[in-house]
Every structure is written in structure tokens, then in C-alpha cells.
C-alpha positions as CSV (number, residue, x, y, z in Angstrom):
1,M,-0.1,-0.1,-0.1
2,P,1.5,3.5,-1.1
3,I,2.3,6.0,2.0
4,L,1.1,9.7,0.5
5,N,2.8,12.5,2.9
6,R,0.1,14.4,3.5
7,R,0.8,17.0,0.6
8,S,-0.5,15.0,-1.6
9,R,-3.6,14.1,0.4
10,L,-4.5,17.6,0.5
11,R,-3.7,19.0,-3.3
12,P,-4.7,17.4,-6.5
13,A,-2.3,15.6,-8.4
14,G,-1.1,17.8,-11.3
15,R,-2.3,21.0,-9.3
16,P,0.1,23.9,-9.0
17,I,1.7,25.1,-5.8
18,D,0.3,28.6,-5.9
19,D,-0.7,29.3,-2.2
20,G,-1.5,33.1,-1.9
21,Q,-1.3,34.0,-6.2
22,S,-4.8,35.3,-6.0
23,L,-4.4,37.5,-3.3
24,V,-1.1,39.4,-4.7
25,E,-2.8,39.5,-7.6
26,F,-6.2,41.3,-6.3
27,A,-3.8,43.3,-4.3
28,L,-2.1,44.6,-7.8
29,V,-4.8,45.4,-9.6
30,A,-7.7,46.7,-7.2
31,P,-5.9,50.1,-6.6
32,I,-6.1,50.4,-10.8
33,F,-9.0,49.4,-11.0
34,L,-10.7,52.0,-7.9
35,L,-8.3,54.3,-9.7
36,L,-10.2,53.7,-13.2
37,M,-13.4,53.6,-11.2
38,M,-12.8,57.2,-9.6
39,G,-12.0,58.3,-12.6
40,L,-15.4,57.4,-14.5
41,I,-17.1,58.8,-11.9
42,E,-15.7,62.4,-11.7
43,F,-16.0,62.4,-15.5
44,A,-19.5,61.7,-15.9
45,F,-20.1,63.8,-13.1
46,L,-18.4,66.7,-15.1
47,M,-20.1,66.0,-18.6
48,N,-23.5,66.0,-17.2
49,G,-22.7,69.5,-15.6
50,L,-21.1,70.5,-18.8
51,L,-24.3,68.9,-20.9
52,S,-26.5,70.4,-18.1
53,I,-25.0,74.1,-18.8
54,N,-25.4,74.3,-22.1
55,Y,-28.7,72.9,-22.4
56,A,-29.7,75.5,-19.8
57,S,-28.1,78.6,-21.8
58,R,-29.7,77.3,-25.1
59,D,-33.0,77.4,-23.2
60,A,-32.3,80.7,-21.6
61,A,-31.2,82.6,-25.0
62,L,-34.3,81.4,-26.3
63,V,-36.4,82.8,-23.7
64,G,-34.3,85.9,-23.9
65,A,-35.7,85.9,-27.5
66,E,-38.7,85.5,-26.8
67,A,-38.6,88.3,-23.5
68,G,-36.9,91.3,-26.2
69,N,-36.4,93.9,-23.8
70,A,-39.4,93.7,-21.5
71,A,-39.2,94.4,-18.2
72,G,-37.8,92.1,-16.1
73,A,-36.0,90.1,-18.7
74,D,-32.9,89.5,-17.2
75,C,-35.0,87.6,-14.3
76,Q,-37.0,85.5,-16.7
77,I,-33.7,84.4,-18.3
78,L,-32.0,83.8,-15.0
79,R,-34.8,81.6,-13.8
80,K,-34.4,79.2,-17.1
81,V,-31.0,78.5,-15.8
82,E,-31.9,77.5,-12.6
83,L,-34.8,75.8,-13.4
84,D,-32.5,74.1,-16.3
85,V,-29.4,72.7,-14.4
86,S,-31.0,69.8,-12.2
87,A,-30.2,66.5,-10.4
88,P,-26.8,65.0,-10.2
89,A,-25.7,68.9,-11.8
90,S,-26.4,71.7,-9.3
91,P,-27.4,75.2,-9.8
92,A,-25.6,75.9,-6.7
93,N,-22.4,75.2,-8.7
94,I,-22.9,78.2,-10.9
95,T,-20.8,80.6,-10.3
96,E,-21.6,83.3,-13.1
97,V,-24.0,83.7,-16.1
98,Q,-23.3,86.7,-18.8
99,I,-26.3,88.0,-20.4
100,Y,-24.5,90.0,-23.8
101,R,-24.9,91.3,-27.2
102,T,-23.6,89.6,-29.8
103,N,-23.8,88.9,-33.9
104,S,-24.7,85.5,-35.5
105,S,-21.5,84.6,-35.7
106,G,-21.4,84.8,-31.5
107,Q,-18.4,87.3,-31.3
108,L,-19.3,89.7,-28.1
109,L,-20.5,93.0,-29.4
110,D,-20.4,96.8,-27.7
111,V,-22.4,99.1,-26.9
112,D,-22.4,100.8,-30.6
113,G,-22.4,96.8,-32.3
114,N,-19.0,97.0,-32.8
115,V,-17.4,93.2,-32.4
116,T,-15.0,93.9,-29.1
117,S,-13.0,91.4,-27.1
118,G,-12.2,94.2,-24.7
119,P,-13.9,97.2,-22.2
120,G,-16.9,98.4,-23.4
121,Q,-18.2,95.2,-24.3
122,A,-22.4,95.3,-23.6
123,V,-23.1,92.4,-21.2
124,D,-24.9,91.9,-18.1
125,T,-23.0,90.1,-15.0
126,Y,-24.2,87.9,-12.5
127,S,-23.1,86.4,-9.7
128,R,-25.0,83.2,-7.8
129,T,-25.0,84.7,-4.5
130,G,-27.7,87.3,-2.6
131,A,-30.9,87.6,-4.8
132,T,-32.3,89.8,-7.5
133,T,-35.7,90.7,-7.9
134,C,-37.8,92.2,-10.9
135,T,-41.0,93.8,-12.0
136,L,-42.3,91.9,-14.8
137,A,-44.2,93.5,-17.9
138,D,-47.4,92.1,-15.9
139,G,-46.9,93.3,-12.7
140,T,-45.8,90.9,-11.5
141,S,-42.5,90.3,-9.6
142,Q,-39.8,87.4,-9.1
143,T,-36.5,86.8,-7.7
144,V,-34.0,85.0,-8.6
145,P,-30.9,84.1,-6.1
146,Y,-28.5,86.1,-8.3
147,T,-26.8,89.7,-7.7
148,L,-25.8,91.6,-10.6
149,V,-21.8,92.6,-10.6
150,G,-20.7,96.4,-11.6
151,T,-22.7,98.4,-14.0
152,P,-25.0,96.8,-16.7
153,T,-23.6,97.7,-20.2
154,Y,-26.8,95.5,-21.9
155,P,-29.8,96.1,-19.3
156,D,-33.6,95.2,-20.9
157,A,-34.4,98.2,-22.3
158,A,-31.4,98.6,-24.4
159,R,-32.6,95.6,-26.3
160,C,-33.8,95.3,-30.1
161,N,-36.1,93.1,-31.6
162,D,-38.5,95.8,-33.4
163,I,-37.7,94.3,-37.2
164,E,-37.4,97.8,-38.3
165,G,-34.3,98.8,-35.6
166,T,-35.8,102.2,-35.4
167,A,-38.7,102.6,-34.0
168,E,-39.2,103.0,-30.1
169,G,-36.5,101.0,-27.8
170,C,-34.0,100.6,-30.0
171,Q,-30.8,102.6,-29.8
172,A,-28.3,103.9,-32.2
173,G,-26.2,101.2,-33.1
174,H,-29.2,99.0,-33.5
175,P,-30.0,98.5,-37.0
176,G,-32.2,95.2,-37.1
177,L,-32.7,92.8,-34.6
178,D,-30.4,92.0,-31.9
179,T,-29.2,88.3,-31.0
180,I,-28.3,87.6,-27.2
181,G,-26.2,85.0,-25.8
182,V,-26.0,83.8,-22.4
183,S,-23.2,82.3,-20.8
184,I,-22.8,80.2,-18.1
185,T,-20.0,79.4,-15.8
186,Y,-19.5,76.0,-13.7
187,H,-17.6,74.9,-11.1
188,D,-17.8,70.8,-10.5
189,T,-16.5,69.6,-7.6
190,W,-14.4,66.2,-6.5
191,R,-16.4,63.8,-5.8
192,T,-14.2,61.1,-4.5
193,P,-10.5,61.0,-3.1
194,L,-8.9,60.8,-6.8
195,H,-7.4,64.0,-6.3
196,A,-6.0,63.7,-3.1
197,L,-4.6,59.9,-4.4
198,L,-2.8,61.5,-7.1
199,G,-2.0,65.1,-5.8
200,L,-3.9,66.8,-8.0
201,L,-4.2,70.4,-6.9
202,G,-7.1,72.7,-7.3
203,G,-11.2,72.0,-5.7
204,G,-12.0,70.8,-9.1
205,W,-12.9,71.6,-12.4
206,T,-14.5,74.8,-14.1
207,V,-16.2,74.7,-17.5
208,T,-18.2,77.8,-19.2
209,Q,-21.1,76.5,-21.9
210,S,-22.8,79.9,-23.9
211,N,-25.3,80.2,-26.9
212,P,-26.9,82.5,-28.3
213,M,-30.4,83.6,-30.0
214,R,-32.0,86.1,-31.9
215,L,-34.4,88.3,-30.2
216,E,-38.4,87.5,-31.6
217,P,-39.3,90.3,-33.9
218,V,-42.1,92.5,-32.7
219,L,-44.1,93.3,-36.0
């Protein structure tokens, strides 16, 4: 009768000795897998925020095009931005909204209708702090969680939505219908420990999206 040693009784014949091999492989792969998962999560949240503000800026520009030079147009635009940026994105991450005059190519114009990239741009800048209350054309009021920064250079009354461009309400430098643009700046904070593990600086990513829309004509 053959004598079996203890090792041969515990392990089938031909099976290699791999004690601890699986544990070592897991220890090597797990950190890489976790980093990839965290990177995917961060990218998903960032892309969602980017798509949300792109949609919101386009929708808000459409509201601005319909509102024209009506009283409280900015509040209507800002309210639309606030409503369109929804979970998992958050309107609380919006840092700035700009409402500006642009040409059909998306270039910023000054108060005289000239293309400019420096001072004198026709733009109203709002930060998402405090609150602003507007009285609308129908006499009702609307409050939005934004505060005007500095002096407005593209106020509601200065926007031209008259098809002739010469009627009351269209000031000098408005030969025809204005094109209004809405730009949204959004700060997406880190959701995972990825930045700490990789030694990345900063508190997240800041992205900006803008869309122009020609004002609806008043015949």
C-alpha cells in the first residue's frame, strides 16, 4: 500500500502550488481598478454638468429672445437657468451667468454694435449670490438667487427686437434685431478622493458654455 504524504492528500495531483497568488494579483489590480472607477465617476459628473449648462444656456437664450426688451427679462433668463440645471448637476455650482449682445457668429459686441474683446462689451454679469427681484411687464415680481456685478451695459431696455430697428426702444447702434447670448460658468467639485490620491491641486473643474439666439421680432 503506497504511503501518501500530507501534501498529496490535501492537493489533487498535477495542481500547481499557488498559495497566496490570487491575493497578490488582487492586491496589484485593485488600486488600478479603483482609480479607473473614481476617474469614471468624476468624468461622468463633469460631463453631466457640462451638458446641463449647455442646455440651460440655449434654453435661457431662447427665453431672452422671446422676452426682448420687456421689463424683468434678465430675471426670466436667470430663472430658466436655475430650473434647467437639475440633479445630478446642481444650480448651486453655477458661479456666474452673463447676458450679452452678440452677432450671428457668437462674437461679443460693444454698446455701439462693434465686435470687441475688451472693455465696453454690452454685457450684464450676474454672480450666484444674494438675490435680485424684478418687476415683470405684467406687474408681478420675480426673485432669483443672483446679484448683478458692476454696472449693466446691456440692460433690458437697450435690447432691440423691432424688425425695422428704428422704432422706439431700439437705440443707436442697433440696425436690426439683436442677437442675445447667455453664458454660464459652472464649477464641478471633486466627488471622490481621486485628487488626493493623485496629488491633484484645486477644488475641481470650471467649465463655461454659451449659446446665442436672435431676438423674436415685434411687428
